[in-house]
C-alpha positions as CSV (number, residue, x, y, z in Angstrom):
1,X,9.0,-23.7,-23.5
2,X,11.8,-25.7,-25.2
3,X,13.4,-26.4,-21.9
4,X,10.1,-27.9,-20.5
5,X,9.7,-30.1,-23.6
6,X,13.3,-31.3,-23.1
7,X,12.4,-32.3,-19.6
8,X,9.5,-34.3,-20.8
9,X,6.7,-31.8,-20.2
10,X,4.6,-31.3,-23.4
11,X,3.2,-27.8,-23.5
12,X,1.6,-25.8,-26.3
13,X,0.6,-22.1,-26.1
14,X,-2.9,-21.5,-27.1
15,X,-5.3,-18.5,-27.3
16,X,-7.8,-18.7,-24.5
17,X,-10.1,-15.8,-25.6
18,X,-13.7,-16.9,-26.0
19,X,-14.9,-17.4,-29.5
20,X,-18.1,-15.5,-30.6
21,X,-21.2,-17.6,-30.5
22,X,-22.9,-18.4,-33.8
23,X,-26.3,-16.8,-34.4
24,X,-29.3,-19.0,-34.4
25,X,-30.4,-19.8,-37.9
26,X,-34.1,-20.5,-37.0
27,X,-36.5,-17.9,-35.8
28,X,-38.3,-20.3,-33.4
29,X,-41.8,-21.6,-33.3
30,X,-44.2,-18.6,-33.5
31,X,-47.4,-20.7,-32.9
32,X,-50.6,-18.8,-32.4
33,X,-53.5,-19.9,-30.1
34,X,-56.2,-21.7,-32.1
35,X,-59.1,-19.5,-31.0
36,X,-60.8,-22.3,-29.1
37,X,-61.6,-21.8,-25.4
38,X,-58.8,-22.1,-22.9
39,X,-58.5,-25.5,-21.1
40,X,-58.1,-23.7,-17.7
41,X,-60.5,-20.7,-18.1
42,X,-63.2,-22.5,-20.2
43,X,-64.0,-19.3,-22.1
44,X,-62.6,-17.5,-25.2
45,X,-60.8,-14.2,-25.1
46,X,-59.9,-11.4,-27.5
47,X,-57.1,-11.8,-28.4
48,X,-57.2,-15.6,-28.1
49,X,-55.1,-17.4,-25.5
50,X,-54.6,-21.1,-24.5
51,X,-53.1,-23.1,-21.7
52,X,-49.6,-21.8,-22.5
53,X,-50.7,-18.4,-21.2
54,X,-51.0,-19.9,-17.7
55,X,-47.4,-21.1,-17.6
56,X,-46.4,-18.5,-15.0
57,X,-49.1,-19.5,-12.5
58,X,-48.0,-21.9,-9.8
59,X,-51.5,-23.3,-9.4
60,X,-53.3,-23.3,-12.8
61,X,-56.7,-21.5,-12.6
62,X,-58.8,-19.2,-14.7
63,X,-57.6,-15.6,-15.1
64,X,-59.5,-13.0,-13.0
65,X,-61.0,-9.9,-14.7
66,X,-58.0,-7.9,-13.3
67,X,-55.5,-10.3,-14.8
68,X,-57.3,-10.2,-18.1
69,X,-57.1,-6.4,-18.2
70,X,-53.4,-6.5,-17.3
71,X,-52.8,-9.0,-20.1
72,X,-54.8,-6.9,-22.6
73,X,-57.5,-9.5,-23.0
74,X,-61.3,-9.3,-22.7
75,X,-63.8,-12.2,-22.6
76,X,-65.4,-12.9,-25.9
């Protein structure tokens, strides 16, 4: 390394191992649905849901009875 520095090349040896990532200090937003009827379904369910429950649907539409059963919800 000294020879390279003498020739005008500036090198430094460093440790390239990845550093551990810091853990998140917040727990995130744990918002619960308000209990009002859903903007897409236009009915209430038990447990309550809102428009965020439809985020996986490509075309937003009311849940079918089969989908409600799969999600563990029933119409109120």
